[in-house]
Structure formats: structure tokens, C-alpha cells
N, C-alpha and C positions, 0 to 999 in steps of 0.2 A: 227757316225758323224751327221746323220740326227736328232737323238734324242737330241744331244747336241745343235744343232742349234734351234730346236723347244723349248728347255728349255731357251736358251738365248732370244728368241723372247718373250716367255711368261714372263720372268723376266723383260724385258724391258717394256712390256705392264703393268705389275703390278707396276713398278716404276712410269710410267706415270700416272696411276690411282691414286696412293698414292700422287704424287706431285700435281695433280688436287685437291684432297680432302683437302690437307693441305692448298693450296691457297684459297679454297672456305671456309673451315670450321675453319682454323687456328689450332694451336697446343695447347695442354693443358698448362695452367699456374697455378702457386700457387696463390691463392686468398683468402682473408678473406671473409667468407660467408656474414657477415654483410655488408661489404663494397660493395661486389658484388650486394647484394640486393638493397642498396641505389643507386648504379650506375644504376641498372635496372630501378629503380623508376625515376631517373633523365632523362634517355634516353627515357623512355616511356612517361613521361610528355611532353617531346619535340616532340615526335611523335604525341601525341594527339593534341598539339597546332598547328602543322603543318597541320595535317589532318583537324582540325576544320577550318583553313583558306581556305583549298581547298574546303570544303563543302560550306563555306560561299560565295565562288566565283561562285558557280553554280547558274544558273537561276532556277526559280521555276520548270519549265518543266523538266529540266535536273536532278532534284533530284529524280524523280520517273519514268522518261521515258528516255530511251537511247538505244544506240547500243547494241544489244545482240550478233551479229556476223557479220563478213564481209568476203566475199569470193572474192578474186581477183586472176586472172590467166587465164589460158587456160583450158577449159574443152572439153569434147567430141564434144560439139556442137559449140565450138568457145570461144571467149573471155568472161570471167565472171567478173562482177563487181557488186556484190549484197550485200546490207547492210540490215540486219534484225533488226528491233527495237521492243522493248516490254516495257510494264510497269513493272518496278521493281526499287528497291532502287539503286541509283547510287553506283558504286563500291567504290567511295571515301567515301560515307556515310557508307557503309558496313565496310570498313576498319576502319573508325573513331569509329564506335560502338565497333568493336572487340578490338581496341587499348584501348578504355576507360575501357572496361571490364578487360583487362589485367592490366591496371594501378590500378584499384580498387583491383584486386587480389594481386598484388605485395605489395601494400600499406598495405593491410590486413595482409599479411605474415610478413611484417616488424613490424607491431604493435604487432603481436603475438610473434615475436621473441625478443621483448623488445629493438628494435634498439634505440628509443628515450631515454629510460632509460639508455642504455649504453653510449649514447652521453652525457647525463647529468653527469654521473659518471666520464667520461673521462674529461669533462670540469672542474668538481670539483677537480679531482686529478691534472690537469694542474694548476688550481688556487692555490692549495696548494704549488706546486713546485715554482711558481712565488713568492708567499708570502715568502717562505723560502729563496729564492734567494735575495729578497729585504731586509729581515732582516739581512742576512749575509753581504750584501753590506753596509747597513747603520751602522751595527756594526763595520765594517772594516774602515769606514770613520772617526771615532772618533769625532762624532758630539758634539757640546756644548749642555748643558741642554736646552737652549732656542731653538736650532735647533731640538733637540729630541722631544720637545713638538709640533713642527709643523708636524712631521711625520704622526700621526694619521689623520691629516686634509688633507695634501697634497697628500699622496700616494693614499688613497681611491678616492679622487677627480679625480686624473689623470688616475687611472685604470677605473673609470666609463666613463671618456671621451674616453678612448681607446676603451672600449666595445661598446660605442654608435657610434663610428666612427668619433668623433669630435676631435680626437687627432692631 
């Protein structure tokens, strides 16, 4: 009986640990590596911009001088409220530099993986699908010869406007 109780307690502790880990780290998901890399670039660029703002908010002295440690509480000799300062780069600046380094790294990985080339190929294949759909639509409309002569002028113009955001 005692062994079974100990096993139940151990299982409950293991379940609690697993639940905490899932809440903290999440569960695995299916992801396209190229998309994950681009997502990481976007997130990291956002982090860099946010940290840059934090660093720019610092006063000159705060950039290289700041709190190293703080002790507050009750010690053997009574109340403690002690702050130690030292010359060192601000934690915001250190985080900013690390995040910039990470951004450069993931951008380099994306370039080596040919992400931009894949995006161009995807756009080209989507363009071919759109062009084919337009041809089928125009063919099904039974246009007059005069209307058919306008197609090579109107369709490219409207697609260019769409691509430039002026549609």
C-alpha cells in the first residue's frame, strides 16, 4: 500500500512537472523550416527595434554605469538596503547587441537557405496561375475582336496597379 501511494505521489509530481514544461515551452508543431526562419527574422527584427528604443531612452551615464546588485531584507545585523553600482554596459545595451547578433545570424541562414529565391519562384508560379485563370475567364466571356484587342493593354495595367497597391 505504501509503495502504491508513493508511486501515485511520484506520478502526480511528474504530471505537474510536465504540465509546467508544456505551459512554459509549448508543444511541438508541424512547421515549414523556411517559414519558421522568416518568422524568426520578423520577431527578431521587432526585438531589435524595441531594444534600440530602450537603449535610446537611457541617459549617457546609464549606458555605462548602473546597478550591479541590490540587497534588501533583514540580515544578521538588522535591516539591509544596499545597492552596488559599477561601470558596465547597461543590460538593455547588452541585450540589444545580442539580439542584433542573432538577427544577423538568422538573416545569414535565410540567405544561405535560398529563402528569397524560393519567394521569387513562388511569386512566379502564382503569377502563372493568375494569368491562366485570366485567360480562361476572358475566353469564356466570348469577347468581340475589339474587346480582345484591349486585353493586352488593360490586364497588365490593372495587374501592375494591383502589385503597386494602387488598385
